[in-house]
N, C-alpha and C positions, 0 to 999 in steps of 0.2 A: 506354542508359538505365540509372540505377545501381538500385540494390534500394527508396535509399527513396521516389528520384523514381517509380516503379511501383508501390510501393504507394500513398503519395500520390494518385497518376493514380485508379487503383482505386477508394481509398478516397471518393474525392473522388466519381469516376461515379458511384458506390453512393447517395452521400446524393444528388447533383443526380437521381437517376432514383426518388428516395425506395424505395429497394429493400433494405426491411429487410430480408427475411429472408434475400435475397443478400449483407447486408451482415455478418449477424452470422455467416452460414457460409463468410462469406470471414475474420472474424477469431476464428473456434474454434481454429484448431489454433494459432494465435499464442498465448506465452506474453506476457500486459503488458506483462511490464518488458524484452523483446524491441521490440516491435511501440512504445512510447512512447516513446521516442528520432527514428524513424522518424515520426512523426505530429504529433507538438507544436506543428510552426510550421504544421499547418494553417489557412485563415482562424478565427476563433472562432466566427462562426454553424455555420461543419462539425464543429466541435470540440463543440458544444452539441446537434447534433443525433448525432453519434458519441457522445457521453456517456449519451443517450435509449436507445440502440438496443444499447449495450452494459452488464452486468454494473456493480457498485457495486465491485469488485475492480480491474477493469479501466480504470474512470474518476480512479480515486485515483491508478492506477501514471503513467496520461496526467497525469491532473491536476501532477505533483511535477516533471514535464516543458517546463508550460508558464512560459513565462516569466509574470513577478509581473502586469506588465499586462493581459497576457493574462487570465491568472487571474483577475484584478479584470473584467474585461468578462464575460468568461463566467460566473461564478456570475451575474451580472445578468440573463443570457439561459436562465437555468434557473430552473424552477417553485421555488417554498420548499421544497417537496418534497424535489424530487431536489437542490439546492444542498445539505437538512440531509443526507441519504441521502450525499452528497457526501462533506460535511467529516468525518461522523460514521466514514466509513470509512477518512480520510489516516491513512498513519502521527501517531503523535503527536508528534514531534519536526517533522516536513515539517508539521505544524495548524497547531503552534506559533510558528516560522518565518514562514508565512504572515501569521497573525494579529498578528504583529509589525510587521508590514509598514503594517498599514489604521491610518486613525486610529480613534481610543479607540471614536467612536460607531459605528463601522462594525465594528468588533472585537467591540463586546456585543452589538451584533445577531448578529453570529455563531458568539457565544459560546453565545446564546440558543436557535440551531437542535439544538445539540448533547444527547443521553442526557446524563441527570444523571452517569453515570458516565463518557463522554468530556467532559462540562465541567468535573468535578473534574478528570481531569487534565490536562487542558488549563490551569487557571486552576493547579496547581500549578508544571506547565512555568513558564505565565510566571512565577511571582515569581522565577522563577532570572535572574542575571545572564545579557546574552547572551554567548555563549561559554564558558561556563561548562560543567561537566563536567553539570549539575543539567540542566541545557538539551539537553542532546543525549543524555541517557538516554532506553531506548524500556523501554516495559513489554509490549513484540511479541516476547514469546522462547518458546522448546522448552523442556519440562522433560520427563524421563522418572525411574521411580523406578530405584532402585540392583538391584533382583534381576531387573530383566528382562535378556533376552539381547540379546547385542547386534543379530542379529536381530531380534527386536522392536523393538527400539530404532531399527531401521533402519524397519522400516514404520511409526514410529510418527512418524517422521521425515517419509517419505513422505506418508503421509496428515496430518499436520498443519503441515510448516512449509512450504508451498507460500505461502499467505498471508502468514508471519511477516517483520514486516522485516529483521532479521538474523537469518542460519541457519551462521555461524561457529564458532558455540560452543555446546552442548548441554546444560543443566545438571541435574545429578545431585541428586537430590532422596528423602528417605524417606516411609516411607506418610501423616506429618503434614504431607508438602509443605516442610518445613523441606529447607535447601542443605545438600548434603556436598560436591558438589564441579562445577566444571566443565568439560567438557571440550569437546577442538575434535573439528569433525565429520570434518577429515582420521584421528582415530584410532580413530573408528570403521566410516570405511572400509579402514582396514587390519591388521583385528584377526577376529581368528576367530567366526565367528558366532553357535556356542553359544556363547561366553564370557559370563561375565555382565557388565554393567556395569561393575558396582563392586566 
């Protein structure tokens, strides 16, 4: 039995038994991004149960792997509060791509579920033409202060980078939050730990 088939069978069994504590314990060691592709094609009803049991981050990560038609059905199976939490947890560009595929009236209902800040981001991204750089940009990044050591920067990245959409580049900012530089994570990994970031 393949890893994917094994994982799907175990998750389905927990859901069928409604054994939510065991399901949560089973999901605990998995990173959402590792598990998502393995379970994204579960039946929509099972995904809805899984989303109710999992964290917002887990649900948002898995949702991005689910085919569009299943995404639409899935949102209908969730309560309004659960759907709103999921939509607010999605990375902005994934949420924009999803909203763009919906009929206008449905997209407007979904936009209304977003927090004011997330709604503003979504509306700004939806204003850009499809496939443009503006549409693909992310506002979800890691920034560190220039005076930090590489060790402090890596500690910060470990603490705050887990839920970031992209982590290839870390932005270096001054005390006022103004951009000074952008540095590839690889450079942090090979630099002496006591060296200043910049």
